[in-house]
C-alpha positions, 0 to 999 in steps of 0.5 A: 453829284457824286452821291447821286451817280449810283442809285440816283441813276435810275431816277437820272435815266427815267427823267433823262428824256424830259431833260434832253429835249433842253439839251437837243437830244430830245427824241433818241432819248425819248425813244430809249424810253419807251423802249426802256419801258416795254421791256421792264426794270433793267437788272444790276450786276447782282440781279435785283431791280433799282429801287424806284422813287418818285421822279423829281421835277426836272429843272434847267440846270447844267451840271444835271444836263452833262451827268445825264446817260453817265450812269451804267444803265445807259449802255443796255440797248438790247433786248431779247427780240426776233428779225421782222421777216420770222415768223416767231416775231408776230410782225404782220405789217408788210403793206410796204411790201404790198405797195411795192408789188403793185408798183413793179407789177404796173410798171413791168406790165406797163413796160410789155403794154408800151412794148406792145404798143410799139410792135403792133399798134392800137389793136382795140377795135369796138366794131370788131366786137359786134361781129364776135355775136353776129355773122349776118346783120339781120340773123340773130340766132343767140338771143333768139335762143336766149328768149326761146329759153322761157319754155323750159321753166314754164314747163317745170312750173306747170309740172310741179302746179301739177304735182302739188294737187295730186294730178301727177304721180312723183315718179310721172312727175320725175319723168317729165323733170328729167326730159325738160332738163334733158332738154335744155342741155340738148336743145341749144347744143343742136341749134349750135352745132347745126346753124351755121350763122350762130357765132362762137361767142354767141354760142357760148352765151346762149349755152352759158344761159341755158346751163344757169337754167339747167341748174336753177331748174334742177334746184327748183324741182328739188326745194318742191319735192322736198316740201312736199314730203314734209307738208304733213309737219307743215299742215300740222303746225300751221294753227300754232305758227299762224302768225308766222305763216302771215309773214313767210311764203309756205308751200304750195302759196309759192308756185306763181310765176312771179316767184318763179321769174324772181327766182329765174333772175335772182343771183343765185342757183339754189331756190328757196320759197323765201329768200332774204331780202334787202330793205330798200335799194342803194342807188348810190351803190347800184351806180357804182356797180354799174359804171364798174361793169362798163367800165371792166367790161371795156378794159377786158375787151380791150386787154384781150384785143391789144394784148392776148390776140398778139401773142396767142397768133404768134404761138402758133408757128411754134405749136405746129413746129413742136418748138417746145423752148419758144411754146414755153417762152409763148406760154409765160408771156400769154399767163400775164395777160390771161391772168390779169384779164382772168382776175378782172373778170372775177371781179367784174361778174362776182362783184360787180354784175352780180350785186348790181342784180341783187340791189336791183332785185332788193336780193339780201345774200351777197355771199358770191365769194370768200377769201379763195385768194388766201387758199392753202389747198386746191379743195379750199380754192374750189370752195370759196371763189364760186359761192352760187355754184359751190352752194348748188354742188353742196345742197344737190349733189355732194349732200345727197351723194354722201346720204347714198351711202358714198365716202367723201372722196367719191362724192367729191369727184362726183362734184368735179366730174360735174363741173368738169362737164359743163366746161367742156359743154361750155367750150367744145360745142361753141368751138364745134370741135371735141377734145376734152382738155377743159374736162381732162384739166377739171378732173386733174384737180382731184388728184392735184387736190390731193397731192397739194393737201398731203405735201404742201401747208401754209405759205407753199399750199398758198403759192402752188394754188396761185401757180396753178391758177397762172400756169394752167389756164394759158395752157388750156387756152393755147391747145384749144387755139391751136386745134381751133386754128388747126381745124379752121385754117390750116387744114384747107391751106395743106389741102 
């Protein structure tokens, strides 16, 4: 056996895994064989790789089993490699850590929820939700206001109809569209401020509906204007593209009520003459989305009533007394349920609701959001979390400003300015108070985007984005609730 200890050592090393299976050391030897094969051939003291020879078929020889691992090649168990948490290791499977985070999140929130139940009891009351929409069961101002919004799409359609046949000049058509769009924003605001029977939540839903119609009709006007500007080229190419024209709608054939109301109800803010259409309605997919809508809306209402409302109520006294330590404690306590409800709201609206509507209408473009959770900058987040609004802003505001000669930062500021207006519009008018907290928070995104993009990169930038989402929203909530409480409840008591 002595002549096998040198050159034959490598053969024994390669055969050791199969031989040692019978001697009880199979798994360890097999693992070593796989690792050694991945590293490559071991080098001897002189730097030469041992000669490879065909491995003989192992036999259950007791002497050979006793000599397995005797060669000096088996003494080497290390290789050049990085720790798994190092970025240079190339390792990216952290599924177990993610599962741990989810379990810890569930356990911590379960403790908080149980503590809330023990302290306050069950506060969930579905009947109370109805009172948020109706003060008087015989007076429904918000639903009536939403039904009345049909006047404005019809008005925009009639204006476009007359512009298409030349009955109106472009200047007169522009003036009428401006009046129509301005009325869309002013009329519901006046009703919300003057009609006492409308509730803040009902007013919010009505104003949100009118805001959506405003953005849709703005796009409707722009696209039809672009079609009129290109009508000469379209008519010149009609003979060549006759077959294609039979399959698609061309201007002004799109000017009909069916096309208008398909766009009004479609889950998009940007008008097109030919929307991508899905081949059929998937009933199982639609049923899942509807069940998600029903479940998550109940979950949101329950979490708000059981978790957020008591926390907000307990925050009023520290705010009033300007006890900053207690205010910060309440802010951090409110951040968790607020952020959880916001995430549920995002999934409920952008995945469940919009997909359900798109499936019913066979609307083909289902990109309602992108991977905003991977955002490493504030700009990336705002460009990817709400794709319908982002497409509208890019198409009808950002790019037109660039074509007019604005630089990118000025155009981006214009987009945030429009967004800040609508945020304040949807908060201040239903609450009937004007504090500009939402407007200020949105405009603060411009310097914040510059700051984060300049000083934070990669994972650090992503962490800052998440921090602004988790902390920023409850700050705005507390500011508005505090002002609303002081204005409507504290002032009469003080008088």
